[in-house]
C-alpha positions in Angstrom: 14.1 -8.4 -24.9 13.1 -4.8 -25.2 13.4 -3.2 -21.7 10.4 -1.8 -19.9 10.0 2.0 -20.3 7.2 4.4 -20.2 5.1 4.2 -23.3 6.9 1.1 -24.6 4.5 -1.1 -26.5 4.9 -4.9 -26.7 3.0 -7.9 -27.7 -0.4 -8.7 -26.1 -0.4 -10.0 -22.5 -2.6 -12.7 -21.1 -4.0 -10.3 -18.5 -5.3 -7.7 -20.9 -6.9 -9.9 -23.5 -10.7 -10.2 -23.3 -11.8 -13.8 -22.7 -14.9 -15.3 -24.2 -17.5 -13.8 -21.8 -20.0 -11.9 -24.1 -20.2 -9.2 -21.4 -16.7 -8.0 -22.3 -17.8 -6.9 -25.8 -20.6 -4.8 -24.3 -18.4 -2.7 -22.1 -16.2 -0.7 -24.5 -15.6 -0.3 -28.2 -12.5 -2.3 -29.4 -9.5 -1.1 -27.4 -5.8 -1.8 -27.8 -4.8 -5.1 -26.1 -1.0 -4.7 -26.2 1.1 -4.0 -23.2 1.5 -0.2 -23.4 3.7 0.5 -20.4 3.2 3.6 -18.3 0.8 5.0 -15.8 0.0 8.3 -17.5 -3.1 7.2 -19.4 -4.6 5.6 -16.3 -3.7 8.6 -14.1 -5.3 11.1 -16.5 -8.5 9.0 -16.9 -8.9 8.7 -13.1 -8.3 12.4 -12.7 -11.1 13.2 -15.2 -13.4 11.0 -13.1 -12.5 12.8 -9.8 -9.9 10.3 -8.7 -12.3 7.6 -7.4 -9.4 5.4 -6.3 -8.6 7.9 -3.6 -12.0 7.7 -2.0 -11.3 4.4 -0.2 -8.3 2.8 1.4 -6.2 0.3 -0.7 -4.0 -2.7 -0.3 -1.8 -3.7 -3.3 -0.8 -7.3 -3.9 1.8 -8.5 -6.5 4.1 -11.4 -7.2 4.5 -14.2 -9.7 2.2 -16.9 -8.2 -0.4 -16.7 -5.5 -1.2 -13.0 -5.6 -4.8 -13.7 -6.5 -5.2 -16.1 -3.6 -3.6 -13.6 -1.2 -5.8 -10.9 -2.5 -8.9 -13.0 -1.9 -7.8 -14.1 1.6 -7.1 -10.5 2.7 -10.4 -9.3 1.2 -12.3 -12.2 2.9 -10.8 -11.4 6.4 -11.7 -7.6 6.0 -15.2 -8.5 4.9 -15.7 -10.8 7.9 -14.5 -8.0 10.1 -17.4 -5.9 8.9 -15.5 -3.7 6.5 -17.2 -3.1 3.1 -14.5 -4.6 1.0 -13.8 -4.7 -2.8 -11.5 -7.1 -4.5 -10.0 -6.7 -8.0 -8.4 -9.7 -9.5 -7.4 -10.8 -13.0 -7.9 -12.7 -15.2 -11.3 -14.4 -14.9 -12.1 -18.0 -15.5 -15.6 -17.9 -17.0 -17.3 -14.5 -16.2 -15.8 -11.1 -16.4 -17.7 -10.3 -13.2 -15.3 -12.5 -11.2 -12.8 -9.7 -11.4 -15.0 -7.1 -9.5 -16.2 -8.3 -6.1 -18.0 -6.2 -3.5 -18.2 -8.0 -0.1 -17.4 -11.3 -1.9 -20.1 -11.0 -4.5 -19.6 -10.1 -8.2 -21.2 -6.9 -9.3 -24.5 -7.4 -11.2 -24.1 -7.3 -15.0 -26.3 -4.2 -15.3 -24.1 -2.4 -12.8 -20.9 -3.3 -14.6 -22.4 -2.0 -17.9 -23.6 1.2 -16.3 -20.2 2.0 -14.7 -18.5 1.2 -18.0 -20.7 3.8 -19.7 -19.8 6.4 -17.0 -16.1 6.1 -17.7 -16.3 5.7 -21.5 -15.4 9.3 -22.4 -12.0 9.4 -20.6 -11.2 5.8 -21.7 -11.5 6.9 -25.3 -10.1 10.4 -24.8 -6.8 9.1 -23.3 -6.5 6.0 -25.4 -6.6 3.4 -22.6 -5.8 -0.2 -23.3 -8.3 -2.9 -22.4 -6.6 -3.7 -19.1 -6.2 -0.1 -18.2 -9.9 0.5 -18.9 -11.1 -2.3 -16.7 -8.7 -1.2 -14.0 -10.3 2.3 -14.1 -13.7 0.6 -14.3 -13.0 -1.3 -11.1 -11.7 1.7 -9.3 -14.7 3.8 -10.3 -17.2 1.0 -9.6 -15.7 0.4 -6.1 -16.2 4.1 -5.3 -19.8 4.1 -6.6 -20.5 1.0 -4.5 -19.3 2.7 -1.3 -16.2 0.4 -0.7 -14.3 1.3 2.4 -11.2 -0.6 1.3 -10.1 -2.2 -2.0 -7.7 -5.1 -2.3 -6.0 -4.8 -5.7 -4.1 -7.5 -7.5 -1.3 -6.4 -9.8 -1.9 -7.4 -13.4 1.6 -7.8 -14.9 4.9 -6.9 -13.2 4.2 -4.0 -10.8 6.2 -0.9 -11.5 4.4 0.1 -14.7 1.2 -1.9 -14.2 -2.0 0.1 -14.4 -2.9 -0.7 -10.8 0.2 1.0 -9.5 -1.6 4.4 -9.4 -3.0 3.5 -6.0 -1.9 5.0 -2.7 -1.9 1.9 -0.6 -1.8 1.2 3.1 0.3 -1.9 2.5 2.1 -3.5 -0.5 3.1 -7.1 -0.9 4.9 -9.4 -3.3 4.2 -13.1 -2.8 7.2 -14.5 -4.6 9.3 -14.2 -7.8 9.7 -16.9 -10.4 10.6 -16.9 -14.1 7.4 -15.8 -16.0 6.7 -13.1 -18.6 10.4 -12.9 -19.1 9.8 -11.2 -22.5 8.2 -8.3 -20.6 9.8 -8.2 -17.2 13.4 -9.3 -17.6 15.4 -12.4 -18.4 16.7 -12.9 -14.9 15.0 -13.3 -11.5 16.5 -10.1 -10.2 15.2 -8.1 -13.2 11.7 -9.6 -12.6 12.0 -9.0 -8.9 12.9 -5.4 -9.5 9.8 -4.8 -11.6 7.5 -6.6 -9.1 8.9 -4.6 -6.2 8.2 -1.4 -8.1 4.9 -1.2 -6.2 6.8 -0.2 -3.0 5.9 3.2 -1.7 7.7 5.5 0.8 6.5 5.0 4.3 4.2 2.1 3.3 4.9 -1.4 4.8 6.1 -3.9 2.2 5.5 -7.6 3.0 6.9 -10.6 1.1 7.0 -14.4 1.4 9.9 -14.7 -1.0 12.6 -17.1 0.3 15.6 -16.5 -2.1 18.4 -14.7 -0.2 19.4 -13.0 -3.4 15.9 -11.6 -4.1 15.4 -10.7 -0.4 18.6 -8.7 -0.5 17.3 -6.8 -3.5 14.0 -6.1 -1.8 15.7 -4.9 1.3 18.0 -2.6 -0.7 15.0 -1.2 -2.6 12.9 -0.8 0.5 15.7 1.1 2.3 16.2 3.4 -0.7 12.5 4.1 -1.0 11.9 4.3 2.7 9.4 1.4 2.9 9.4 -0.7 6.1 10.0 -4.3 4.9 8.4 -7.4 6.6 9.4 -10.9 5.7 6.9 -13.7 6.2 9.0 -16.9 5.9 7.0 -19.9 4.7 9.7 -22.2 6.1 8.7 -21.1 9.6 5.2 -22.5 9.3 4.2 -25.2 11.7 1.8 -28.1 11.6 1.0 -27.8 7.9 -1.5 -30.3 6.8 -2.9 -30.6 3.3 -6.1 -32.6 2.6 -8.5 -32.7 -0.4 -10.8 -30.1 1.3 -8.5 -27.8 3.2 -5.0 -26.6 4.2 -4.2 -26.0 7.8 -1.2 -24.5 9.5 0.0 -22.6 12.6 1.6 -19.2 12.3 3.2 -16.9 14.9 2.1 -13.3 14.8 2.8 -10.2 16.9 -0.8 -9.0 17.0 -2.7 -12.2 17.5 -0.1 -14.5 19.0 0.0 -18.1 17.8 -2.8 -18.8 15.4 -4.0 -22.0 13.8 -5.4 -21.2 10.4 -7.4 -23.3 8.0 -8.2 -22.4 4.4 -10.4 -24.3 1.8 -7.7 -23.5 -0.8 -5.7 -26.7 -1.2 -1.9 -27.0 -1.3 1.2 -26.3 0.7 1.7 -23.1 -1.2 -1.7 -22.0 0.1 -0.3 -22.2 3.6 2.3 -19.8 2.6 -0.3 -17.6 1.0 -2.4 -17.6 4.1 0.6 -16.7 6.3 1.4 -13.8 3.9 -2.3 -12.6 4.0 -2.1 -12.5 7.8 1.2 -10.6 7.5 -0.4 -8.0 5.3 -3.4 -7.6 7.6 -1.1 -7.3 10.6 0.4 -4.2 9.2 -2.9 -2.3 9.1 -3.7 0.2 11.8 -6.2 -0.4 14.6 -9.1 1.1 12.6 -8.9 -1.5 9.8 -7.0 -4.5 11.2 -9.3 -7.5 11.6 -9.8 -9.2 14.9 -8.4 -12.6 15.6 -11.8 -14.1 15.0 -12.3 -12.2 11.7 -8.8 -13.4 10.5 -9.8 -17.0 11.3 -13.2 -16.7 9.7 -12.0 -14.9 6.6 -9.2 -17.4 5.8 -11.5 -20.3 6.4 -14.3 -19.0 4.1 -12.3 -17.6 1.3 -13.3 -18.3 -2.3 -10.7 -18.3 -5.1 -11.6 -20.8 -7.7 -9.4 -22.8 -10.1 -6.5 -23.2 -7.7 -6.0 -26.9 -7.0 -9.8 -26.9 -6.8 -11.3 -30.4 -6.5 -14.8 -31.3 -7.6 -16.6 -34.6 -7.8 -18.8 -34.7 -10.8 -20.8 -37.9 -11.4 -18.2 -40.7 -11.0 -15.2 -38.6 -11.8 -12.9 -36.4 -9.7 -11.7 -33.2 -11.3 -8.9 -31.0 -10.0 -8.6 -27.6 -11.7 -5.4 -25.6 -11.4 -4.5 -22.5 -13.5 -0.7 -23.3 -13.2 0.9 -21.6 -16.3 4.6 -21.6 -15.4 7.1 -24.1 -14.0 6.8 -22.9 -10.4 3.0 -23.2 -10.6 3.2 -26.8 -12.0 5.6 -27.7 -9.2 3.1 -26.6 -6.7 0.4 -28.6 -8.4 2.6 -31.7 -8.5 3.4 -31.2 -4.8 -0.4 -31.1 -4.1 -0.9 -34.3 -6.1 1.8 -36.0 -4.2 0.2 -35.1 -0.9 -3.3 -36.2 -1.7 -4.8 -39.6 -2.2 -7.0 -38.8 -5.2 -8.7 -41.6 -7.1 -6.6 -43.4 -9.6 -5.9 -43.3 -12.5 -4.8 -39.7 -13.0 -5.3 -38.3 -16.5 -4.0 -34.8 -17.4 -6.1 -32.5 -19.6 -3.4 -29.9 -20.5 -3.5 -26.8 -22.6 -0.6 -24.3 -22.5 -0.1 -21.0 -24.3 2.7 -21.1 -26.9 4.8 -18.4 -25.2 5.0 -20.4 -21.9 7.8 -22.7 -20.9 6.0 -25.9 -21.6 9.2 -27.9 -22.2 10.0 -27.5 -18.5 6.4 -27.5 -17.3 5.2 -30.8 -18.8 7.7 -33.5 -17.7 7.1 -33.2 -14.0 3.4 -33.2 -14.5 3.4 -36.1 -16.9 5.5 -38.1 -14.4 2.5 -37.9 -12.0 -0.2 -38.9 -14.5 -1.0 -42.3 -16.0 -2.1 -40.6 -19.3 -2.4 -37.1 -20.7 -4.4 -35.4 -23.3 -2.8 -32.3 -24.8 -5.4 -29.9 -26.3 -6.1 -26.4 -27.5 -8.1 -24.2 -25.1 -10.6 -22.4 -27.4 -10.3 -19.0 -25.8 -6.6 -18.6 -26.4 -5.9 -16.0 -29.1 -4.7 -17.4 -32.4 -1.3 -15.7 -32.1 -0.6 -17.2 -28.7 -1.7 -20.8 -29.3 0.7 -23.7 -28.8 1.3 -26.7 -31.0 0.1 -29.7 -28.9 1.5 -32.1 -31.5 5.0 -30.7 -31.3 4.8 -30.7 -27.5 3.7 -34.4 -27.5 6.5 -35.3 -29.9 9.0 -33.6 -27.6 7.8 -34.9 -24.2 5.8 -38.0 -25.2 8.4 -40.4 -23.8 7.6 -39.1 -20.3 4.3 -40.8 -20.3 1.3 -41.9 -22.4 0.4 -38.7 -24.3 -2.3 -38.1 -26.9 -3.2 -35.0 -28.8 -6.8 -34.0 -29.3 -7.2 -30.5 -30.8 -10.9 -30.2 -30.2 -11.3 -29.1 -26.5 -14.7 -30.8 -25.8 -13.6 -34.0 -27.4 -10.4 -33.8 -25.3 -12.4 -33.4 -22.1 -14.6 -36.4 -23.0 -11.6 -38.6 -23.7 -9.9 -37.5 -20.5 -13.0 -38.5 -18.5 -13.2 -41.8 -20.3 -9.5 -42.6 -19.7 -9.9 -41.7 -16.0 -12.5 -44.4 -15.6 -13.8 -43.0 -12.3 -10.3 -41.7 -11.4 -9.1 -38.1 -11.5 -8.8 -35.6 -14.4 -6.1 -33.0 -13.8 -7.1 -29.8 -15.7 -4.2 -27.4 -16.0 -1.8 -25.4 -18.1 -3.5 -22.0 -18.2 -6.4 -19.9 -17.0 -8.0 -20.5 -20.5 -7.8 -24.3 -20.0 -9.5 -24.2 -16.6 -12.1 -21.6 -17.5 -13.0 -23.4 -20.7 -13.3 -26.8 -18.9 -15.5 -25.2 -16.2 -17.7 -23.6 -18.9 -18.2 -26.9 -20.7 -19.1 -28.6 -17.4 -21.6 -25.9 -16.6 -19.7 -24.9 -13.4 -20.0 -21.5 -11.8 -16.5 -20.7 -10.4 -17.9 -18.7 -7.5 -20.3 -21.4 -6.4 -19.0 -24.5 -4.6 
């Protein structure tokens, strides 16, 4: 693996590839989609625009899994507290506008296009990649929309990610697992070091990681940088209950005392995410920290689609989960084990070719009565997997069929479920494509 250095260019990353939303093509001329590491281009473009990202306060959320959920929870609590709040997440499921939210609502298409036009000159002058350009677009749009605070999700890694130009009030890393090893490092400690690269001197750093080895690294880095470190231990959660409509838990806080939280995001891992979100909010000063009531209200009304999201459509139950690595699949499996969803369970699975599908699939297939392996249509050609080869390798783990055509695969999965549950997973592309075919709006329940 080629180590991460400023200006190092590597293969395209899932986070900076435009998905199939036609709006994407209207924003900019074709831009580079490779991972061109370094902050210089983004910094120079923002400077040319008057540094819009410094006109509001910022929170910065990274990690392997759960960072989008935590970003959404934090943003929701701030919004309920009466703060004009922007959220930047990536990637999107169906609409590019999902990435740019103001007070919980996506920016209108005409506004996105207008703001893209306003930043076009520096985007081209400094040679920004697609992900860098949309990061600058978000920061510029949030300033023009009068945001008081922006909650920014890291794209890839942390240290050299385009979002790391912010000057945050708090930084956070949810957890560290093996993912994007070809970019971030072949060991957990290498990956952890990249993700913790969002730490800033004097800025509280909050994490829900539980590995003693990684926590030791975080503590060492925090002491060296001068960042106060706060550990939110998911193992300390009490009264965790997971149902098909909500996850509830009790957490202990210094600011709000003992708090019983409930979130519509389903899964034990969402209890950990909610606790981390509260931990991030607790570090804010009195002028920004939500009240107890706003914390409860924000966590209970958060919207972050495609994460163990359960929908009943006609006679079939669908559960959509964007799990794209082994840790994500284990969280999905844990959720399936906790819920009494209608039988049989049929997997509709599409994974990108560079993911660890040999380790992802067996646990999931052990929880399904049948599985359809397919090709999500929005995955770039060079990153597509071979469902046939995957079925040959793992087919003994359960009844597995290969249907290359995505719409046909969806229809077969529904027919095989016979009023049971279709488990749609493997990548953001798979979930987004399925929702598009079903005519679902990810931001509408």
